C-alpha positions in Angstrom: 102.5 100.5 34.3 105.9 99.3 35.7 106.6 102.8 37.1 103.2 102.8 38.8 103.9 99.4 40.5 107.3 100.6 41.7 105.7 103.8 43.1 103.0 101.8 44.9 105.6 99.4 46.4 107.7 102.3 47.6 104.7 104.0 49.2 103.8 100.7 50.9 107.3 100.2 52.2 107.5 103.8 53.5 104.2 103.3 55.3 105.4 100.1 56.8 108.7 101.7 57.9 106.8 104.6 59.7 104.3 102.2 61.3 107.1 100.0 62.7 109.1 103.0 63.9 106.1 104.4 65.7 105.2 101.1 67.3 108.8 100.5 68.4 108.9 104.0 70.0 105.7 103.3 71.9 106.9 99.9 73.1 110.2 101.6 74.3 108.2 104.3 76.1 106.1 101.6 77.8 109.2 99.8 79.0 110.7 103.0 80.3 107.5 103.7 82.2 107.4 100.2 83.7 111.1 100.5 84.7 110.6 103.9 86.3 107.5 102.7 88.2 109.4 99.7 89.5 112.3 101.9 90.6 109.9 104.3 92.3 108.3 101.4 94.2 111.7 100.0 95.2 112.8 103.4 96.5 109.6 103.8 98.4 110.0 100.4 100.1 113.6 101.3 101.1 112.4 104.5 102.6 109.7 102.9 104.6 111.6 99.8 105.7 113.6 100.1 109.0 117.4 99.9 108.7 118.8 96.4 109.1 121.4 97.7 111.6 118.8 99.7 113.6 119.5 99.3 117.3 122.4 96.9 116.9 125.2 99.4 116.6 127.5 99.9 119.6 
């Protein structure tokens, strides 16, 4: 009986470990996607905006 309880606890802990690992990876992927999208939008704005020194150089 004690061995059965130990096995069940180990399986539950293993399942919890895998679930947390997968959830953490997905959260990290979402953060990377948000960062990449923000960087893409910033680069697009910089490309479209006129230069600050435009027409003022001698």
